[in-house]
C-alpha positions in Angstrom: 92.1 44.7 -31.0 88.1 44.5 -31.0 85.7 46.6 -32.6 82.4 47.1 -30.5 79.2 49.4 -30.4 79.0 52.0 -27.8 76.9 51.6 -24.8 76.0 54.0 -22.4 78.6 52.5 -19.7 81.4 53.4 -22.0 80.3 57.1 -21.9 82.9 58.4 -19.2 85.9 56.6 -20.8 84.8 57.8 -24.0 85.0 61.4 -23.1 88.2 60.8 -20.9 89.6 59.6 -24.5 88.2 62.6 -26.5 89.8 65.1 -24.0 93.3 63.7 -24.8 92.9 63.0 -28.5 90.7 65.5 -29.8 89.7 68.8 -27.4 89.8 69.2 -24.2 86.4 70.9 -23.8 83.3 70.7 -26.1 79.6 71.1 -26.1 79.2 67.3 -27.1 80.7 66.3 -23.8 77.1 67.2 -22.1 75.7 64.0 -21.8 72.2 64.9 -23.0 73.5 66.3 -26.0 75.5 63.5 -26.7 72.9 61.3 -26.3 70.7 62.8 -28.6 72.7 63.6 -31.1 74.1 59.9 -31.4 70.6 58.9 -30.5 71.5 56.6 -27.8 68.4 54.5 -27.3 66.4 53.9 -24.1 68.4 50.9 -23.0 71.8 53.0 -23.5 72.5 51.3 -27.1 73.9 52.9 -30.3 75.6 52.7 -33.8 78.5 54.4 -33.1 81.7 52.3 -32.8 84.5 52.0 -30.3 88.0 50.6 -31.1 88.9 48.9 -28.0 92.4 47.4 -26.6 92.6 45.3 -23.6 89.8 47.1 -22.4 91.0 51.0 -23.2 89.5 53.0 -26.0 91.9 53.5 -28.9 89.2 54.9 -31.2 85.7 56.1 -31.8 83.1 56.5 -35.3 80.5 58.4 -34.2 77.5 57.7 -36.1 74.3 59.3 -36.5 71.4 56.6 -38.0 69.0 57.2 -40.0 66.5 55.9 -42.9 67.3 57.2 -46.4 65.2 57.2 -49.6 67.0 56.5 -52.9 65.3 56.1 -56.1 62.1 54.9 -54.7 63.9 52.2 -52.3 64.5 52.7 -48.5 67.5 52.1 -47.1 69.3 52.0 -43.6 71.9 54.7 -43.6 74.2 56.8 -41.4 76.2 60.0 -41.1 79.4 59.9 -39.8 80.0 62.9 -37.3 83.2 62.1 -35.5 86.5 59.9 -36.2 89.2 59.7 -33.7 91.7 57.4 -33.5 94.4 57.5 -30.7 98.0 58.9 -31.7 99.5 55.9 -31.2 97.3 53.8 -33.9 97.1 56.9 -36.5 98.1 56.1 -39.8 97.7 52.2 -38.9 94.5 51.5 -41.2 92.5 50.8 -37.9 90.3 54.2 -38.4 89.4 52.6 -41.9 88.7 49.6 -40.4 86.1 51.1 -38.1 84.4 52.9 -41.2 84.3 49.4 -43.4 82.8 47.7 -40.1 79.9 50.6 -40.0 79.6 50.4 -44.0 78.8 46.7 -43.6 75.4 47.2 -42.4 74.5 50.4 -44.1 74.0 51.2 -47.7 74.0 54.6 -47.4 76.9 56.3 -45.7 77.7 60.0 -45.8 79.6 62.8 -44.1 78.9 66.6 -43.8 82.0 68.8 -42.9 84.9 66.5 -43.3 88.4 67.3 -43.1 90.0 68.2 -46.3 92.8 66.2 -45.9 90.7 62.8 -45.8 88.8 63.4 -48.8 91.0 61.4 -51.3 90.9 58.6 -49.1 87.0 58.9 -49.1 87.1 58.9 -52.9 89.2 55.9 -53.0 86.4 53.9 -50.9 84.1 54.7 -53.7 82.7 57.9 -52.2 81.5 60.5 -54.2 82.3 64.2 -53.0 80.9 68.0 -53.3 83.0 70.7 -51.9 80.3 72.6 -50.2 76.7 73.0 -49.6 75.5 76.4 -51.6 74.8 79.2 -49.0 72.3 82.0 -49.6 72.6 84.9 -47.4 70.3 88.0 -47.3 70.5 91.5 -45.3 67.9 92.4 -43.0 69.7 95.6 -41.1 72.2 97.6 -42.8 74.8 98.6 -39.9 74.2 94.9 -38.2 75.0 93.3 -41.5 78.1 95.2 -42.7 79.7 94.5 -39.1 79.5 90.7 -39.9 81.5 90.8 -43.0 85.4 90.4 -43.3 86.1 92.7 -45.9 85.1 96.4 -46.2 82.1 97.1 -48.5 80.2 100.2 -50.3 77.5 100.5 -47.6 75.4 102.3 -50.4 75.2 98.9 -52.2 74.1 96.9 -49.2 71.3 99.9 -48.8 70.2 99.0 -51.9 70.1 95.6 -51.7 67.9 95.9 -48.4 65.3 98.2 -50.0 64.9 95.8 -52.9 64.3 93.1 -50.2 62.2 95.2 -48.0 59.9 95.7 -50.9 58.6 91.8 -50.5 58.4 92.2 -46.8 54.9 92.9 -46.8 53.2 90.4 -44.3 54.9 88.9 -41.2 54.5 85.1 -40.6 54.8 84.2 -36.8 55.9 80.5 -35.8 53.3 77.8 -35.7 53.2 75.6 -32.3 51.1 72.9 -33.2 52.8 71.2 -36.4 53.4 67.4 -35.7 55.6 64.9 -37.3 53.1 63.1 -39.0 52.0 66.5 -41.1 56.0 66.9 -41.8 56.4 63.5 -43.0 53.6 63.8 -45.1 55.0 66.9 -46.7 58.2 65.5 -47.3 56.7 62.3 -48.9 54.5 64.9 -51.2 57.5 67.3 -51.9 60.7 65.8 -51.5 61.1 62.1 -51.6 60.2 61.6 -55.2 61.9 64.5 -56.6 65.5 63.6 -55.4 67.7 60.6 -55.9 68.4 60.8 -52.2 67.3 62.2 -49.2 67.1 61.3 -45.6 63.7 59.9 -45.1 62.1 62.3 -42.6 59.7 60.3 -40.7 57.5 61.5 -37.8 59.9 60.1 -35.6 62.9 61.8 -37.2 60.9 65.1 -37.1 60.5 64.8 -33.5 64.2 64.0 -32.8 65.6 66.6 -35.1 63.9 69.4 -34.5 60.8 69.3 -32.0 62.3 67.7 -29.3 66.1 68.8 -30.0 68.5 68.9 -27.0 70.7 71.6 -28.7 68.6 74.4 -30.2 64.9 75.6 -30.3 63.8 75.1 -34.0 60.8 77.2 -35.3 58.2 76.3 -37.8 56.7 78.5 -40.3 53.9 78.3 -42.9 51.2 75.5 -43.8 52.2 72.0 -44.6 48.8 71.8 -46.7 48.8 75.0 -48.8 52.3 76.7 -49.0 55.1 74.6 -47.4 57.3 74.8 -44.6 60.2 76.8 -42.8 62.4 75.0 -40.3 64.5 78.2 -38.8 66.6 79.1 -35.4 67.2 82.4 -34.1 71.3 82.4 -33.5 73.2 85.1 -31.9 77.0 86.0 -32.6 79.1 84.8 -29.8 81.9 87.2 -29.5 82.6 88.5 -25.9 85.0 91.2 -26.4 83.9 92.7 -29.6 80.6 94.7 -30.3 78.9 92.4 -32.7 78.1 90.0 -29.7 74.5 89.1 -29.4 73.6 90.1 -32.9 70.8 88.1 -34.1 70.9 86.2 -37.3 67.8 84.1 -38.7 69.5 80.3 -39.8 67.1 78.9 -41.9 67.5 75.0 -42.4 64.7 73.4 -44.1 62.4 74.9 -46.8 60.1 72.1 -48.2 57.4 73.5 -51.0 53.8 72.3 -50.7 54.2 72.3 -54.8 56.6 69.7 -55.7 57.1 71.4 -59.0 59.1 74.3 -57.5 62.1 71.8 -57.4 61.7 71.6 -61.2 61.8 75.7 -61.7 57.9 76.5 -61.1 57.2 79.7 -59.1 54.6 79.7 -56.4 53.6 82.7 -55.3 52.2 81.1 -51.8 55.6 79.6 -50.9 57.7 82.9 -51.6 55.3 85.2 -49.9 55.7 83.1 -46.9 59.4 82.8 -47.0 59.4 86.8 -47.2 57.1 86.7 -44.4 59.4 84.8 -42.3 62.1 87.2 -43.2 59.8 90.1 -42.1 59.2 88.3 -38.8 63.1 87.9 -38.3 63.6 91.7 -39.1 60.8 92.5 -36.4 63.3 90.4 -33.9 66.0 92.5 -34.7 68.1 89.9 -36.9 70.8 91.5 -38.9 71.0 88.7 -41.6 69.4 85.2 -42.6 71.4 82.5 -44.3 70.0 78.8 -45.7 72.0 76.1 -47.3 71.1 73.2 -49.2 72.9 70.3 -51.3 71.0 71.1 -54.2 70.3 74.5 -56.4 66.9 73.5 -57.2 65.4 76.2 -54.6 67.9 78.7 -55.8 65.1 80.5 -58.4 63.0 80.8 -55.1 65.6 82.4 -53.1 66.9 85.0 -55.6 63.1 86.3 -56.2 62.8 87.1 -52.6 66.2 88.8 -52.7 68.9 86.2 -51.3 72.3 86.1 -52.9 74.6 82.9 -53.3 77.7 83.0 -51.4 80.6 81.3 -53.2 82.7 79.2 -51.3 85.9 81.8 -51.1 83.0 83.9 -49.8 82.7 86.4 -52.6 81.6 88.4 -53.7 82.3 90.8 -50.8 78.4 91.9 -50.3 77.8 88.3 -49.7 80.9 87.5 -47.2 78.6 87.0 -44.3 80.6 85.0 -41.7 80.9 81.7 -41.8 80.5 80.7 -38.0 78.6 82.8 -35.2 79.2 80.5 -32.2 82.2 80.7 -31.7 82.2 84.0 -34.1 85.0 83.4 -37.2 84.7 85.3 -40.3 85.9 82.3 -42.5 85.3 78.7 -41.7 85.6 75.7 -44.2 82.6 75.5 -46.5 80.3 72.3 -45.5 81.7 69.9 -47.7 80.0 66.4 -48.0 80.9 62.8 -49.3 78.2 60.0 -50.1 77.9 56.5 -51.2 74.8 54.4 -51.6 74.8 50.6 -52.5 71.8 48.9 -53.9 69.9 45.9 -53.0 72.2 44.3 -55.0 75.4 45.9 -53.7 76.2 48.0 -56.6 77.2 51.6 -56.4 74.7 54.1 -57.3 75.7 57.3 -59.1 73.8 60.5 -58.1 74.1 64.1 -59.4 74.7 66.7 -56.6 71.8 68.5 -57.9 69.6 65.3 -57.3 70.5 65.0 -53.6 68.4 66.8 -50.8 70.7 67.5 -47.5 70.7 70.4 -45.7 73.1 70.9 -42.3 70.9 69.1 -39.8 71.4 65.7 -42.1 75.1 65.6 -40.2 76.1 67.1 -37.0 76.4 70.4 -38.6 73.7 72.2 -36.6 74.6 71.4 -33.1 76.2 73.9 -30.3 80.0 74.7 -30.1 79.3 76.2 -27.2 77.8 75.0 -23.7 75.5 76.1 -22.1 74.8 78.8 -24.5 74.1 82.0 -22.0 70.4 82.3 -20.7 67.9 83.1 -22.9 69.8 82.8 -26.3 68.4 79.1 -27.1 
């Protein structure tokens, strides 16, 4: 038995292994999407690991490599995105061997959206744990929003909520087309890097890879990287073929990065607020029924609440905030996006980091990539 790094020549064998041991069909079996997510380089090499026995794949640890910033230091790191061991080697300890091999070369390791059953194992291995990203929701159309809730709700309360939101939707902001990775890297450095104890270093190449040249979704940029801040978002549509909600649009806000870094410390910035409201106004004009946003920290809550967002609890309460958890394929309830993380400093000691001192969004793992492929024409 040996552990080796994934190479492009392993692709067909790996997909055959995953079809048997994980899922018979999945979007990630599209090679362009697979290569993009795992950052397979031009030489066909990647950081993901294979467990091989006599030439046969018996395990796979999919990892997304990146650079991380922690307390002023730069570290190599990875996000675990998939972890599979064949049935005959389950509970053998070989899966943990894969993880430990990956940890050897990466001082920062994390996972977004891990199975609840393996959380105790992560904690035994020195990881910290949070049971959810904070999710904030906002309605933009009464009927469309109500149809995306699981439980009956007093429609008058949603009408009242939207009336308060619409008072703020004065100016519409259209997507900008000429943003560069270099501009976005500078905004990250000025706004996020030194205000959080842990974040993925958002270099120009990160922005180019993860958003501008994404193989999965078309991401939209709003705002100004020098005066207000930037919103990164995408238009999502409900995929529920046999239901009348099929095709309903929702704005998924992925990143909100203010120019004024003091916003992270609770300071109000009317330019940022106006810009976010302008994005919502644009989304309403596009026919979106709702918008949502998720972040590990609660340090934008004061901004979001001032615009009209409300926080959804991990049990989808209160009822008026019970916006569906997954839109493609549509499900009212999915487990919240939890996360684990571990940081070893340059001396090899573990660093403790408070969850509100961590900047993580869905795209810091594999929580924002298609589950259905190909998407219907015109949806992406």
